[in-house]
C-alpha positions as CSV (number, residue, x, y, z in Angstrom):
1,M,16.2,10.9,-12.5
2,N,14.3,12.8,-9.5
3,V,11.4,11.4,-7.9
4,L,9.0,12.4,-5.3
5,I,6.9,10.0,-3.2
6,T,3.6,11.4,-1.3
7,G,3.4,9.8,2.1
8,G,7.2,8.6,1.2
9,A,7.3,8.1,5.5
10,G,4.7,5.9,5.5
11,Y,4.2,1.7,5.7
12,I,5.0,1.4,2.1
13,G,7.0,4.9,1.3
14,T,10.0,3.4,3.8
15,E,10.4,0.2,1.8
16,L,10.4,2.0,-1.7
17,V,12.5,4.6,-0.6
18,D,15.0,1.8,0.2
19,K,14.8,0.6,-3.0
20,L,15.6,3.8,-5.3
21,I,18.5,4.4,-2.9
22,S,20.0,1.5,-4.9
23,D,18.8,2.6,-8.4
24,T,21.8,4.4,-9.8
25,Q,19.6,6.3,-12.2
26,V,17.8,7.4,-9.4
27,D,19.7,10.8,-8.7
28,R,17.0,12.8,-5.8
29,I,14.1,11.4,-4.0
30,V,11.8,13.6,-2.6
31,V,9.5,12.2,0.3
32,Y,6.8,14.9,0.9
33,D,4.9,14.1,4.1
34,N,2.9,15.6,6.4
35,L,3.9,12.9,9.5
36,S,0.3,13.0,10.6
37,R,1.2,9.0,11.9
38,A,4.2,10.8,14.2
39,N,6.1,7.7,12.3
40,F,9.9,8.9,12.1
41,N,11.2,5.3,11.5
42,L,12.4,6.1,7.8
43,F,14.8,9.2,9.1
44,L,16.6,6.8,11.6
45,G,19.7,5.1,10.8
46,K,22.7,6.5,9.2
47,R,22.9,4.8,5.8
48,K,26.2,3.6,4.2
49,E,25.0,4.9,1.0
50,G,22.4,7.0,-1.1
51,H,21.4,9.2,1.7
52,H,22.5,12.1,0.2
53,K,19.6,11.6,-2.3
54,I,16.9,11.8,0.0
55,K,15.2,15.1,0.7
56,L,12.0,15.7,3.4
57,I,9.3,18.1,2.3
58,K,7.0,18.5,5.4
59,G,4.0,18.9,3.3
60,D,0.3,18.5,3.3
61,L,-1.7,17.3,-0.3
62,L,-4.1,19.9,0.3
63,D,-1.3,22.5,0.0
64,S,-1.4,23.7,-3.6
65,R,1.6,25.9,-3.6
66,G,3.5,23.6,-1.4
67,L,2.9,20.6,-3.9
68,R,3.7,23.2,-7.0
69,N,7.1,23.7,-5.2
70,A,8.1,20.2,-4.3
71,L,7.2,19.7,-8.0
72,K,9.9,21.2,-9.7
73,D,12.5,19.1,-11.3
74,I,10.3,15.9,-10.5
75,D,10.1,13.3,-13.2
76,T,8.2,10.8,-11.7
77,V,5.6,11.2,-9.1
78,Y,4.7,8.3,-6.4
79,H,1.3,8.9,-5.2
80,L,1.3,6.9,-1.8
81,A,-0.1,9.4,0.7
82,A,-3.5,8.7,1.8
83,R,-5.8,7.9,5.2
84,V,-6.0,4.5,6.1
85,T,-7.0,3.3,9.2
86,T,-8.2,-0.3,9.1
87,P,-10.6,-1.9,10.3
88,F,-12.4,1.8,10.7
89,A,-13.1,2.1,6.9
90,N,-16.4,3.7,7.7
91,V,-15.9,6.1,10.4
92,D,-15.2,10.1,9.3
93,A,-16.4,10.0,5.3
94,H,-15.2,13.8,5.5
95,L,-11.5,13.0,6.7
96,Y,-11.1,10.0,4.0
97,E,-12.6,12.8,0.9
98,Q,-10.6,15.6,2.2
99,I,-7.2,13.5,1.8
100,N,-7.9,10.2,-0.5
101,H,-10.2,12.3,-2.9
102,W,-9.6,16.4,-2.8
103,G,-6.1,15.3,-1.9
104,T,-5.2,13.5,-4.9
105,A,-7.4,15.8,-7.1
106,E,-4.7,18.9,-6.0
107,L,-1.6,16.8,-6.8
108,V,-3.2,16.4,-10.4
109,Y,-3.8,19.7,-10.7
110,A,-0.3,20.7,-9.7
111,I,1.2,17.5,-12.1
112,E,-0.7,19.1,-14.7
113,D,1.7,22.7,-14.2
114,S,4.9,20.6,-14.1
115,N,7.2,19.0,-16.4
116,V,6.3,15.5,-14.2
117,K,6.7,12.5,-16.8
118,R,5.1,9.5,-15.1
119,L,2.4,9.1,-12.1
120,I,2.2,6.2,-10.0
121,Y,-0.8,5.7,-7.8
122,A,-1.4,3.1,-5.1
123,S,-5.0,3.0,-4.8
124,S,-6.8,-0.2,-3.1
125,A,-8.6,-3.5,-4.1
126,G,-11.2,-2.7,-1.6
127,V,-12.8,-0.7,-4.4
128,Y,-14.0,-3.7,-6.0
129,G,-16.1,-4.0,-2.8
130,S,-17.0,-7.6,-2.5
131,S,-16.8,-11.1,-4.7
132,D,-17.2,-14.5,-3.7
133,Q,-15.2,-15.3,-7.4
134,A,-11.7,-13.8,-8.3
135,V,-12.2,-10.5,-10.2
136,D,-10.0,-8.7,-12.6
137,E,-9.6,-5.4,-14.1
138,T,-12.9,-5.8,-16.2
139,Y,-14.4,-5.9,-13.0
140,S,-16.8,-3.1,-12.2
141,P,-15.6,-1.5,-9.3
142,D,-18.5,-0.9,-6.3
143,P,-16.7,0.4,-3.2
144,K,-18.6,-0.4,0.0
145,S,-16.5,1.8,2.8
146,F,-15.6,5.6,2.6
147,Y,-12.1,4.7,2.2
148,A,-12.6,2.5,-0.8
149,T,-15.1,5.4,-2.1
150,S,-12.5,8.2,-1.5
151,K,-9.4,5.9,-3.3
152,L,-12.0,5.2,-6.2
153,R,-12.5,9.2,-6.9
154,G,-8.7,9.6,-6.8
155,E,-8.7,6.7,-9.6
156,E,-10.6,9.3,-11.9
157,H,-8.1,12.5,-10.9
158,V,-5.4,10.4,-11.9
159,R,-6.8,9.2,-15.7
160,R,-7.2,12.9,-16.2
161,L,-3.5,12.9,-16.9
162,S,-3.5,9.1,-19.4
163,D,-3.6,11.4,-22.2
164,K,-0.5,13.8,-21.5
165,I,1.7,11.2,-18.9
166,N,2.5,8.0,-18.3
167,T,-0.1,7.1,-15.6
168,Y,0.1,3.7,-13.4
169,I,-3.3,2.9,-11.0
170,F,-2.4,-0.3,-8.7
171,R,-5.1,-1.6,-7.2
172,C,-3.0,-3.1,-4.0
173,G,-4.0,-6.0,-2.0
174,N,-4.1,-6.0,1.8
175,V,0.0,-5.0,2.6
176,Y,1.4,-7.1,5.8
177,G,5.2,-7.9,6.8
178,Y,7.4,-6.4,8.6
179,S,8.8,-2.9,7.7
180,R,10.6,0.0,10.1
181,S,7.2,2.2,9.5
182,M,5.1,-1.0,9.4
183,R,1.1,-0.4,10.8
184,F,-0.6,-2.7,13.2
185,D,-3.9,-2.1,12.2
186,A,-3.8,-4.4,8.7
187,V,-4.8,-7.6,9.8
188,I,-2.0,-10.3,9.8
189,N,0.0,-7.6,11.1
190,R,-2.4,-7.7,14.4
191,F,-2.7,-11.1,14.1
192,V,1.0,-11.5,14.4
193,F,1.9,-9.4,17.0
194,E,-1.1,-10.8,19.3
195,A,-0.1,-14.3,18.3
196,N,3.8,-13.4,19.6
197,F,3.2,-11.4,22.8
198,E,-0.3,-12.0,23.8
199,K,-0.6,-15.9,22.6
200,R,-4.0,-15.1,21.9
201,I,-5.5,-13.4,18.5
202,T,-9.0,-11.4,18.4
203,I,-11.3,-12.6,15.0
204,H,-14.1,-9.9,14.4
205,G,-17.2,-12.5,12.4
206,N,-17.0,-16.5,11.6
207,G,-13.5,-15.9,10.1
208,E,-14.5,-17.4,6.3
209,Q,-13.9,-13.5,5.2
210,T,-11.1,-13.4,2.1
211,R,-8.9,-11.1,1.3
212,S,-6.0,-10.7,-1.4
213,F,-2.8,-9.8,-0.1
214,I,0.6,-8.4,-1.0
215,H,4.0,-8.7,1.3
216,V,5.4,-5.2,1.8
217,D,8.8,-6.2,0.1
218,W,7.2,-7.3,-3.4
219,I,4.8,-4.3,-3.3
220,A,8.0,-2.0,-3.1
221,A,10.2,-3.8,-5.2
222,A,7.4,-3.7,-7.6
223,L,6.6,-0.3,-7.7
224,A,9.9,0.5,-8.0
225,R,10.9,-1.6,-11.3
226,V,8.0,0.5,-13.0
227,L,10.5,3.0,-13.6
228,H,12.6,0.6,-15.8
229,S,9.4,-1.8,-17.0
230,T,8.0,-1.7,-20.6
231,L,4.6,-2.2,-19.2
232,P,2.1,0.4,-20.6
233,G,0.4,2.8,-18.6
234,G,-3.2,1.9,-17.2
235,T,-4.9,-0.1,-14.5
236,Y,-3.6,-3.1,-12.7
237,N,-4.6,-4.9,-9.8
238,L,-1.4,-5.7,-7.7
239,V,-1.9,-9.0,-5.4
240,D,0.1,-11.9,-4.6
241,R,-2.1,-14.3,-2.5
242,T,-5.4,-15.0,-1.4
243,L,-6.5,-15.9,2.5
244,S,-9.1,-16.2,4.6
245,V,-8.7,-15.1,8.2
246,M,-8.8,-18.5,9.6
247,D,-6.0,-19.5,7.0
248,I,-3.8,-16.8,8.9
249,V,-4.9,-18.5,12.2
250,D,-4.1,-22.5,11.3
251,E,-0.5,-21.1,9.7
252,L,0.2,-19.1,13.2
253,K,-1.1,-22.3,15.1
254,Q,1.4,-24.2,13.1
255,L,4.4,-22.2,14.4
256,M,2.5,-21.8,17.7
257,P,0.5,-24.3,19.5
258,D,-0.5,-23.0,22.4
259,L,-1.9,-20.2,20.4
260,E,-5.9,-19.3,21.3
261,F,-8.3,-17.6,19.3
262,I,-11.3,-16.1,20.2
263,L,-14.5,-15.1,17.9
264,I,-16.2,-11.9,18.4
265,N,-19.7,-11.7,16.7
266,Q,-18.8,-15.4,15.5
267,H,-22.8,-15.6,13.7
268,M,-21.7,-12.7,11.3
269,K,-20.7,-13.7,8.0
270,L,-18.3,-10.8,6.6
271,S,-18.3,-10.2,2.8
272,Q,-15.5,-11.9,0.6
273,L,-12.9,-9.6,-1.9
274,K,-11.1,-12.3,-3.8
275,I,-8.7,-10.4,-6.7
276,K,-7.5,-12.7,-9.6
277,P,-3.7,-11.9,-10.0
278,N,-2.5,-10.2,-13.1
279,E,0.0,-13.0,-14.0
280,E,1.5,-10.5,-17.0
281,V,1.8,-7.7,-14.7
282,N,3.6,-9.6,-11.7
283,R,5.9,-11.1,-14.4
284,Q,7.4,-7.9,-15.3
285,L,7.2,-6.2,-12.0
286,G,9.5,-9.5,-10.7
287,I,6.3,-10.6,-8.4
288,T,7.7,-14.2,-8.4
289,N,7.1,-15.3,-5.2
290,T,8.3,-18.8,-4.7
291,G,8.5,-18.7,-0.7
292,S,5.5,-20.3,1.6
293,F,3.5,-17.9,3.7
294,R,4.4,-19.5,7.1
295,D,8.0,-18.5,6.5
296,E,7.3,-15.1,6.0
297,L,5.2,-15.5,8.9
298,L,8.6,-16.9,10.4
299,S,10.6,-14.2,9.0
300,F,8.1,-11.6,10.4
301,I,8.4,-13.4,14.2
302,S,11.8,-12.8,14.1
303,R,12.0,-9.3,13.8
304,F,10.3,-9.2,17.0
305,S,12.8,-8.0,20.1
306,F,11.5,-10.7,22.2
């Protein structure tokens, strides 16, 4: 089986590549990435085995010819590439549209002219907008940011293929946790960094805003398992736990009693978004997290150099 991963050098992509390397049924892994984040950690450190499976194609989603060439002899496509800039998801609408919307459209056009049999698209739980109640896949999307709107439009392009090949749309929660290619603009990752090195956390709003999350290890493992699962194609939530900002701070304060936090514009009540985990999907894809959030934070902190 040959696999192509758009955005394969990114946060989730780096972990997914490591999972697929050990899959004996995966013969070749093509990382299709424009390296716009200047993150080269995927390419560092010699692997003991499996490195011969990986090939890098430095390419852009808007390069139609490049995409078609990259898809030759590919069986499964993971579409992870996206413009993701938290918390500035309402800045530069054009850039989100170009990459997340039209970039996905170009990929779908190229897949239509290929022999690809399966497309797995990492969308965002942000397409739901806001909700005080935990929502499932039947809830009508109502995106509130340029980023979320562009991801929803990407979903619409992916669904065009559903009658031709197996298509999976996973609306992922906020991703967190250690990775060689991790992002520090995501809320939990940023808080852990600030807590460890600055002993002070900056919170925007009153801290009561709630989001649903999934650890990067779990999402990478779940995406890898799709290759061998009996899960039918469709649109699914992929989340693990729901936390408020103050829940995160409270756990960190238990680990670091001298930790301080500052509220900026604390009179602001920011929107809520709670996602109901899809228990059947989590079971089929192996998301059976029995560990505590505090243990995850401890493991994360232990990976810092000092």
